[in-house]
C-alpha positions, 0 to 999 in steps of 0.5 A, a space after each residue: 924878481 927885479 924891478 924895471 928901470 924907470 922910463 925917462 927922457 934922455 935929458 931926464 937921465 942926464 939930470 938924474 945922473 948929475 944928482 946921483 954922481 955930479 963929480 963923475 965925468 960925463 963928456 970926454 972930447 979930446 982934452 976937454 972933460 965935463 962932469 955931470 954937474 958941469 954939463 948940466 950947468 952949461 946945458 941949463 944956462 944955454 937952454 934958458 938963453 934958447 928960451 929967451 930967443 923964443 925956442 919953445 916946445 917942439 921947435 927944431 934946433 939945428 946944431 952946426 958943430 963938430 963933435 965936442 963938449 960944446 956940441 953935447 952941451 947944445 944937444 942937452 940944452 935944446 932938449 931942456 928948452 923943449 926943442 927937438 935937435 938935429 946935429 949938422 957937421 960943419 963939413 956938410 956940403 951946401 946942398 945936403 945942408 940945405 936939404 937937412 935944414 929944410 927937411 927937419 
């Protein structure tokens, strides 16, 4: 009888992976590659900065970036800071951007 995997939040899975396999690649975005250890380090530093700016549990964090290692870092940072994220592509037209930001 196999045991069910632990139930974790997404950012908890990242932290567990960084502990288990820190040198393994976590993000590949074009020429940029981040290991789990690097991703966690960057995300935790950004999370602290977000909290210093006042981001608290349940706050919404808009991430206005193209798909990149920086975007992945920002997503995890928002979660680690306690926020809820929405990723918005910078090519989004103004009317849709205003709708998304107002609706989230």
